[in-house]
C-alpha positions as CSV (number, residue, x, y, z in Angstrom):
1,M,4.7,-14.1,7.2
2,I,4.6,-11.0,9.5
3,R,1.7,-8.9,8.5
4,I,2.3,-5.1,8.3
5,D,-0.7,-4.3,6.1
6,K,-3.6,-3.4,8.4
7,N,-2.4,-0.5,10.4
8,E,-2.8,-2.2,13.8
9,S,-0.7,-1.9,16.9
10,P,1.8,-4.8,17.1
11,Y,1.3,-5.0,20.9
12,R,-1.6,-5.7,23.1
13,A,-2.2,-3.0,25.7
14,L,-2.9,-5.5,28.6
15,T,-1.1,-8.5,30.0
16,E,-2.4,-12.0,29.6
17,D,-3.2,-12.2,33.3
18,E,-5.3,-9.0,33.1
19,I,-7.1,-10.3,30.0
20,A,-7.8,-13.6,31.8
21,K,-9.2,-11.9,34.9
22,I,-11.4,-9.6,32.8
23,A,-12.7,-12.6,30.9
24,I,-13.4,-14.5,34.2
25,D,-15.1,-11.5,35.7
26,T,-17.3,-10.8,32.6
27,Q,-20.8,-12.1,33.1
28,F,-21.2,-12.9,29.4
29,N,-24.2,-15.2,30.2
30,Q,-26.0,-12.0,31.0
31,Y,-26.8,-8.9,29.0
32,A,-24.8,-5.8,29.8
33,E,-26.1,-3.4,32.4
34,N,-23.9,-0.4,33.2
35,E,-20.8,-1.3,31.2
36,Y,-21.7,0.9,28.2
37,Q,-22.2,3.9,30.5
38,D,-18.9,3.0,32.2
39,L,-17.1,3.2,28.9
40,Q,-18.8,6.6,28.1
41,T,-17.5,7.9,31.4
42,S,-14.0,6.5,31.1
43,Y,-13.4,7.4,27.4
44,A,-14.8,10.9,28.0
45,A,-12.5,11.5,31.0
46,F,-9.4,10.4,29.2
47,N,-10.2,12.5,26.1
48,Q,-11.7,15.5,28.0
49,L,-15.1,15.1,26.4
50,D,-18.7,15.3,27.6
51,P,-19.8,11.6,28.2
52,E,-23.3,12.4,27.2
53,L,-22.1,13.3,23.7
54,V,-20.0,10.1,23.1
55,S,-21.4,7.0,21.7
56,F,-19.9,3.6,20.6
57,A,-20.6,1.1,17.9
58,N,-19.0,-2.0,16.4
59,G,-16.0,-0.2,14.9
60,S,-16.0,3.1,13.0
61,D,-17.4,1.0,10.1
62,E,-20.7,0.9,11.8
63,W,-20.8,4.6,12.3
64,I,-20.0,5.1,8.6
65,Q,-22.8,2.7,7.7
66,K,-25.3,4.5,10.1
67,A,-24.3,7.9,8.6
68,V,-25.1,6.6,5.1
69,I,-28.4,5.2,6.3
70,I,-29.8,8.1,8.2
71,L,-28.1,11.4,7.2
72,G,-30.2,12.5,4.3
73,E,-30.8,11.1,0.8
74,G,-28.4,13.2,-1.3
75,P,-25.0,12.2,-2.6
76,V,-22.1,11.1,-0.5
77,L,-18.9,13.1,-1.2
78,T,-15.4,11.8,-0.4
79,F,-11.8,11.8,-1.7
80,D,-10.1,9.3,-4.0
81,P,-8.2,7.5,-2.6
82,D,-9.7,7.3,0.9
83,F,-11.0,4.7,3.2
84,V,-12.7,2.0,1.0
85,M,-15.7,1.5,3.3
86,Y,-17.2,4.9,2.4
87,D,-17.7,3.5,-1.1
88,V,-18.8,0.1,0.1
89,Y,-21.6,1.3,2.4
90,A,-22.8,3.9,0.0
91,K,-23.3,1.2,-2.6
92,Q,-24.9,-1.1,-0.1
93,F,-27.7,1.4,0.3
94,G,-27.9,2.6,-3.2
95,R,-26.5,6.0,-2.4
96,E,-24.7,8.0,-5.1
97,I,-21.1,8.5,-4.1
98,V,-18.8,11.1,-5.7
99,K,-15.1,10.7,-5.2
100,L,-12.8,13.6,-5.8
101,P,-9.5,12.3,-7.3
102,C,-6.1,13.4,-6.1
103,N,-3.7,15.3,-8.3
104,E,-0.7,13.6,-10.0
105,D,1.5,14.7,-7.1
106,L,-0.9,13.0,-4.6
107,T,-2.3,16.3,-3.2
108,F,-5.9,17.4,-3.5
109,D,-7.5,20.3,-5.3
110,Y,-9.5,22.0,-2.5
111,E,-11.0,24.6,-4.7
112,A,-12.5,21.8,-6.7
113,V,-14.0,20.4,-3.5
114,Y,-15.7,23.7,-2.7
115,E,-17.2,23.8,-6.2
116,Q,-18.5,20.2,-5.8
117,I,-20.1,21.0,-2.5
118,K,-22.0,23.9,-4.0
119,E,-23.0,22.0,-7.1
120,L,-23.8,18.6,-5.7
121,R,-25.2,19.7,-2.3
122,P,-24.2,16.4,-0.8
123,S,-26.0,15.0,2.3
124,V,-22.6,13.8,3.6
125,F,-19.0,14.8,3.1
126,I,-16.8,12.2,4.8
127,F,-13.1,11.8,4.7
128,S,-10.2,10.5,6.8
129,Q,-8.1,13.0,8.6
130,P,-5.2,12.1,8.3
131,N,-5.9,10.5,5.0
132,N,-5.9,6.7,4.6
133,P,-3.9,5.5,2.6
134,F,-1.6,8.5,2.2
135,G,-1.1,9.5,5.8
136,T,-1.1,13.2,5.0
137,L,-3.1,15.9,6.8
138,H,-5.7,18.0,5.1
139,P,-5.1,21.7,6.1
140,L,-7.3,23.3,8.8
141,D,-8.2,26.2,6.5
142,F,-9.8,23.8,4.1
143,I,-11.6,21.9,6.8
144,K,-13.1,25.2,8.2
145,K,-14.3,26.4,4.8
146,A,-15.6,23.0,3.7
147,A,-17.5,22.6,7.0
148,K,-19.0,26.1,6.5
149,L,-20.1,25.2,3.0
150,M,-21.7,21.9,4.1
151,K,-23.7,23.8,6.6
152,E,-24.9,26.2,3.9
153,V,-26.1,23.3,1.7
154,G,-27.7,21.5,4.7
155,G,-25.3,18.5,4.7
156,Y,-23.3,16.7,7.3
157,F,-19.5,17.0,7.6
158,I,-17.8,13.9,9.0
159,L,-14.2,13.8,10.1
160,D,-13.0,10.2,10.3
161,E,-10.1,10.5,12.7
162,A,-9.0,6.9,13.0
163,Y,-5.4,8.0,13.2
164,G,-6.0,11.3,15.0
165,E,-3.9,10.3,18.1
166,F,-0.8,10.1,15.9
167,V,-1.0,13.8,14.9
168,D,1.5,15.8,17.0
169,E,-0.2,19.1,17.1
170,V,-3.6,19.8,18.7
171,I,-6.1,20.9,16.1
172,E,-9.2,22.9,16.9
173,Y,-11.8,21.7,14.5
174,P,-15.1,23.5,13.8
175,T,-18.2,22.4,15.7
176,G,-21.9,22.4,15.1
177,D,-24.9,20.1,14.6
178,H,-23.7,19.2,11.1
179,I,-20.2,18.1,12.2
180,I,-19.5,14.6,13.4
181,R,-16.1,13.3,14.5
182,L,-15.3,9.6,14.4
183,R,-12.5,7.9,16.3
184,T,-11.6,4.3,17.2
185,L,-9.9,2.2,19.8
186,S,-8.5,-0.1,17.0
187,K,-5.2,1.8,16.3
188,V,-3.3,3.6,19.0
189,Y,-5.2,1.9,21.8
190,G,-4.3,-1.6,20.4
191,L,-7.9,-3.0,20.6
192,A,-8.5,-3.6,16.8
193,G,-10.1,-7.1,17.4
194,L,-12.6,-5.8,19.9
195,R,-14.2,-3.4,17.4
196,I,-14.9,-0.2,19.3
197,G,-15.7,2.8,17.2
198,V,-16.5,6.2,18.7
199,A,-18.7,9.1,17.5
200,T,-19.2,12.5,19.0
201,S,-21.2,15.6,17.9
202,T,-23.9,17.8,19.4
203,R,-26.8,16.4,21.4
204,S,-29.3,16.6,18.6
205,T,-27.0,14.9,16.1
206,M,-26.0,12.2,18.5
207,D,-29.7,11.6,19.2
208,L,-30.2,11.2,15.4
209,L,-27.3,8.7,15.0
210,D,-28.3,6.8,18.1
211,S,-31.9,6.5,16.9
212,I,-30.8,3.5,14.9
213,A,-28.5,2.0,17.6
214,H,-28.7,-1.6,18.6
215,P,-29.9,-2.3,22.1
216,Y,-26.5,-3.7,23.0
217,P,-24.1,-2.2,20.5
218,L,-20.9,-3.7,22.0
219,N,-20.3,-7.0,23.7
220,T,-19.6,-6.9,27.4
221,F,-16.1,-8.3,27.2
222,S,-15.0,-5.5,24.8
223,L,-16.6,-2.9,27.1
224,N,-14.8,-4.3,30.2
225,V,-11.4,-4.4,28.5
226,A,-11.7,-0.9,27.2
227,V,-12.8,0.5,30.6
228,H,-10.0,-1.3,32.4
229,L,-7.4,0.2,30.0
230,L,-8.9,3.7,30.0
231,N,-9.0,3.8,33.8
232,Q,-5.2,3.6,33.9
233,P,-4.5,6.9,32.1
234,E,-0.7,7.1,32.8
235,R,-0.2,3.5,31.6
236,L,-2.4,4.2,28.6
237,E,-0.4,7.3,27.7
238,S,2.7,5.2,27.8
239,F,1.2,2.7,25.5
240,I,0.1,5.5,23.1
241,D,3.6,6.9,23.2
242,L,5.0,3.5,22.4
243,N,2.9,3.3,19.2
244,R,3.9,6.9,18.3
245,K,7.6,5.9,18.8
246,L,7.2,2.9,16.5
247,S,5.6,5.2,13.9
248,K,8.7,7.5,14.0
249,Q,11.0,4.4,13.9
250,L,9.2,3.1,10.8
251,H,9.6,6.4,9.0
252,S,13.2,6.7,10.0
253,V,14.0,3.3,8.7
254,F,12.7,4.1,5.2
255,E,13.9,7.7,5.1
256,E,17.4,6.8,6.2
257,E,17.8,3.8,4.0
258,V,15.9,4.7,0.8
259,G,14.6,8.2,1.3
260,D,16.8,9.5,-1.6
261,I,15.6,7.0,-4.2
262,I,12.0,6.0,-3.3
263,P,9.2,8.6,-3.0
264,M,7.3,8.6,0.2
265,L,4.7,10.9,1.8
266,E,5.0,12.6,5.1
267,S,2.8,10.6,7.4
268,H,0.8,11.5,10.5
269,T,-0.3,8.0,11.2
270,N,1.0,4.5,12.1
271,F,1.8,3.7,8.5
272,L,4.0,4.9,5.7
273,F,3.0,5.3,2.0
274,T,5.7,4.7,-0.7
275,Y,5.1,4.8,-4.4
276,G,6.7,4.3,-7.8
277,D,8.4,1.5,-9.7
278,D,11.3,1.2,-7.2
279,A,8.8,1.2,-4.3
280,M,7.0,-1.8,-5.9
281,A,10.3,-3.6,-6.4
282,L,11.3,-3.1,-2.8
283,G,7.9,-4.1,-1.6
284,D,8.1,-7.4,-3.5
285,Y,11.5,-8.0,-2.1
286,I,10.3,-7.4,1.5
287,V,7.4,-9.8,0.9
288,E,10.0,-12.4,-0.3
289,N,11.8,-11.9,3.0
290,G,8.9,-12.6,5.3
291,F,6.9,-9.3,5.8
292,L,3.6,-8.5,4.1
293,P,2.9,-4.8,3.5
294,R,-0.3,-3.4,1.8
295,M,-0.3,-3.3,-2.0
296,Y,-3.3,-2.4,-4.2
297,P,-3.4,-4.6,-7.3
298,E,-7.3,-4.6,-7.2
299,E,-7.7,-0.8,-6.9
300,D,-9.0,1.3,-9.8
301,S,-7.2,4.4,-8.5
302,Q,-4.1,5.2,-10.5
303,A,-2.5,6.7,-7.4
304,L,-2.5,3.2,-5.8
305,K,-1.4,1.1,-8.8
306,K,2.3,1.5,-7.9
307,A,2.0,2.0,-4.1
308,V,3.2,0.1,-1.1
309,R,2.0,1.0,2.4
310,Y,3.8,-0.3,5.6
311,S,2.2,-0.5,9.0
312,I,4.2,-0.3,12.3
313,A,5.8,-3.4,13.7
314,K,7.7,-4.3,16.9
315,E,11.1,-2.6,17.4
316,D,13.2,-5.6,16.5
317,Q,11.0,-6.3,13.4
318,L,11.5,-2.8,12.2
319,E,15.2,-3.2,12.5
320,E,14.9,-6.5,10.6
321,I,13.1,-4.6,7.8
322,R,16.0,-2.1,7.9
323,Q,18.5,-4.9,7.1
324,I,16.2,-6.3,4.4
325,I,16.1,-2.8,2.8
326,K,19.9,-2.4,3.0
327,K,20.4,-5.8,1.3
328,W,17.9,-4.8,-1.4
329,R,19.8,-1.5,-1.9
330,D,23.2,-3.2,-2.1
331,E,22.1,-6.1,-4.3
332,Q,19.0,-5.1,-6.3
333,W,19.1,-1.3,-6.6
334,P,22.4,-1.2,-8.6
335,L,20.9,-3.6,-11.1
336,R,17.8,-1.6,-11.5
337,K,19.7,1.7,-11.8
338,N,21.9,0.3,-14.5
339,A,19.2,-1.5,-16.4
């Protein structure tokens, strides 16, 4: 079974020889010394950031958990659906979480968001941008206004940009002590298993988040692999472009083969969200033919009950999926249409 359910890169960014050499050169019998600072320097240089304002943790999940622990005691506000770990970590620490449901057409009522911020006065408003699982972008006007309102109520505004590198346009987000941006090396960098999450904000806010940091937040091997990759910017850009190309190929496969009969959302990520009865039927057929997309039988959200989400795969695998879809359309779709 080929898994296309976790939004990972289907490729490793480094060769086996490179990985072997890094492993041999990593002194994992010793605690890390300057490796963390090396990653700060390399990541900041590649992304044009201030290295003093960049910190790392064990995946974005740990940053989400830290935010829930330390950023006030009021409610946590998010969207529904959105990344499940917001809910998990809020409940772990007994924090009230309020989830703003999407509309029937899978859009969000931003005016209702503004009202909730004013009424609830949440300590944290966190959401994925682009949205996970939809893949859609929240508009910049909304982000600016919501960020301003969160400042007025004394809360923190957290943009979880796990898929930010897949967004074509450069977006100038608002800044300030109350604004935190999260990124990860798990998706477009192809380092999901190494668990490297990134947070950036102002000095005072990073000091607050780092006040509960572990002495050695990342293992030395992960640090060394990431630095090795980031220090080859042209090669890394090519790898990122490959993942973006695969994303476009995934979208093209579905749009060209079933775009007229299966609803799907415009995606700015490395996955595609499809929904409806026919989407479920096609998803089941694809599973029968050796690929495992993401389905949501356990979710309470009505928006996910009849949804199938597909992550990128290798080029030849995506073309194999195309042939499976064609076969389904030729053999199964006429029967469903005439039922």
